[in-house]
C-alpha positions in Angstrom: 0.0 0.0 0.0 1.1 3.6 -0.7 -0.3 6.8 0.7 0.3 9.7 -1.7 -0.2 13.4 -1.6 0.6 15.9 -4.4 0.8 19.7 -4.4 0.2 20.9 -8.0 0.4 24.0 -10.0 -2.4 23.3 -12.5 -5.1 20.6 -13.1 -3.1 19.3 -16.0 -2.1 15.7 -15.6 1.3 15.1 -14.0 1.8 18.8 -13.2 3.0 17.9 -9.7 5.4 20.3 -7.9 5.6 18.4 -4.7 5.1 14.7 -4.2 5.2 12.7 -1.0 4.4 9.1 -0.4 4.9 6.4 2.2 4.9 2.7 1.5 3.0 0.6 4.1 2.9 -3.0 5.1 0.3 -4.5 7.4 2.2 -6.3 10.2 0.2 -8.0 13.0 -2.9 -5.9 12.0 -0.9 -2.6 12.3 0.3 -0.4 9.5 4.1 0.1 9.4 5.9 2.6 7.2 8.6 0.6 5.2 9.7 3.3 2.8 9.3 7.0 2.1 9.4 9.3 -1.0 9.5 13.1 -1.1 10.5 15.4 -3.9 10.0 18.9 -5.4 9.5 19.4 -9.1 9.2 22.3 -11.5 6.1 23.0 -13.6 6.0 23.6 -17.3 3.2 26.2 -16.8 3.2 29.7 -15.3 2.4 30.0 -11.6 -1.3 29.5 -11.0 -2.3 32.1 -8.5 -5.1 29.9 -7.1 -2.7 27.0 -6.5 -0.1 29.3 -5.0 -2.7 30.6 -2.5 -3.0 27.0 -1.2 0.6 25.8 -1.0 2.7 29.0 -1.4 5.2 27.2 -3.6 6.9 29.4 -6.2 9.5 28.3 -8.7 12.2 30.0 -6.5 11.1 28.1 -3.4 11.0 24.8 -5.3 14.5 25.4 -6.6 15.7 26.2 -3.1 14.0 23.0 -1.8 15.6 21.0 -4.6 19.0 22.4 -3.6 20.8 21.1 -6.7 19.0 17.7 -6.6 20.1 15.2 -9.2 16.6 13.7 -9.8 14.4 14.8 -12.7 13.2 18.4 -12.7 9.7 17.3 -13.8 7.4 14.8 -12.1 6.4 13.1 -15.3 10.0 12.2 -16.0 10.9 10.8 -12.6 11.4 7.1 -13.2 12.4 6.6 -9.5 8.8 7.6 -8.5 7.5 5.0 -10.9 9.9 2.4 -9.4 8.8 3.4 -5.9 5.2 2.5 -6.9 6.1 -0.7 -8.8 4.3 -3.8 -7.4 2.1 -1.9 -5.0 -1.6 -2.9 -5.4 -3.4 -0.3 -3.2 -3.3 3.5 -3.4 -4.5 5.5 -0.5 -5.1 9.2 -0.4 -7.4 11.9 1.0 -9.3 13.0 -2.1 -7.9 10.2 -4.2 -9.5 11.5 -7.5 -7.2 14.5 -7.3 -4.1 12.3 -7.0 -5.3 9.8 -9.7 -5.7 12.7 -12.2 -2.0 13.5 -11.8 -0.9 9.8 -12.0 -2.6 9.4 -15.3 -0.4 7.5 -17.7 2.4 6.9 -15.2 1.3 4.4 -12.5 -1.7 2.1 -12.0 -3.0 0.6 -8.9 -5.5 -2.3 -8.6 -7.3 -0.9 -5.6 -8.0 2.7 -4.4 -8.9 3.8 -0.9 -10.0 7.4 -0.3 -10.0 8.5 3.4 -12.2 11.5 2.3 -14.9 9.5 0.7 -14.8 6.7 3.3 -15.3 9.2 6.0 -18.1 11.3 4.4 -20.9 9.5 6.4 -18.7 9.1 9.5 -17.5 12.6 9.9 -20.7 14.2 8.6 -19.1 17.5 7.8 -21.8 20.0 6.7 -21.6 22.3 3.7 -23.1 25.8 3.4 -26.5 24.4 2.3 -26.7 22.1 5.4 -25.9 18.9 3.5 -23.3 16.3 4.4 -20.2 16.9 2.3 -16.8 15.2 1.8 -14.7 16.2 4.8 -11.5 18.1 4.3 -8.4 16.7 5.8 -8.5 19.1 8.8 -12.2 18.2 9.4 -11.4 14.5 9.4 -8.4 15.0 11.8 -10.7 17.0 14.1 -13.2 14.2 14.1 -10.6 11.6 15.1 -8.9 13.8 17.6 -5.7 14.1 15.6 -3.6 17.2 16.1 -3.7 19.5 13.1 -1.5 22.5 12.3 -3.2 24.8 9.7 0.1 26.4 8.9 1.5 23.0 7.8 -1.6 22.0 5.8 -0.9 21.6 2.1 2.6 20.4 2.5 2.6 17.0 0.8 4.6 15.4 3.6 2.3 16.8 6.3 -0.8 15.8 4.4 0.5 12.2 3.9 1.4 12.0 7.6 -2.2 13.1 8.6 -3.7 10.7 6.1 -1.6 7.9 7.7 -2.9 8.9 11.2 -6.5 8.9 9.9 -6.0 5.5 8.3 -4.7 4.1 11.6 -7.7 5.5 13.5 -10.2 4.1 11.0 -9.3 0.5 11.8 -9.8 -0.5 8.2 -8.8 -4.0 7.2 -7.1 -4.5 3.8 
């Protein structure tokens, strides 16, 4: 199993500017992290002001985070990410459809598990119209009593770590 989170610049497939993932194994009915992946990438598109508002990643910040990294500059060309995912059957994410859009054509998983969708009728977050909606990551953490730092939200590594904590609280068997 892999938990993945992406920060992106646009909605174009594979336009990922930060990728984080943890590989999990189920050992004695407990999830254990067995490997980690984290990288920053450049975008082929101008900075999207709406995306920037969410994650605050500029090309200059990305270059500083990369700090002369030798891996690919662009997510779509990072063969090490594809290798990291090889052989894994289950993808886990909070709002998995978002991550799947950016994995298009690169990696496939047999099973998908979305902590957002799975928690819709558990968390029962309410939208402006008073209807139950898909809960955001912070709303799901609040429901499960997981500490949540709004200033760290939308860092791919932070979001993966919170999705992992949610998964452990859910007691879901795979």
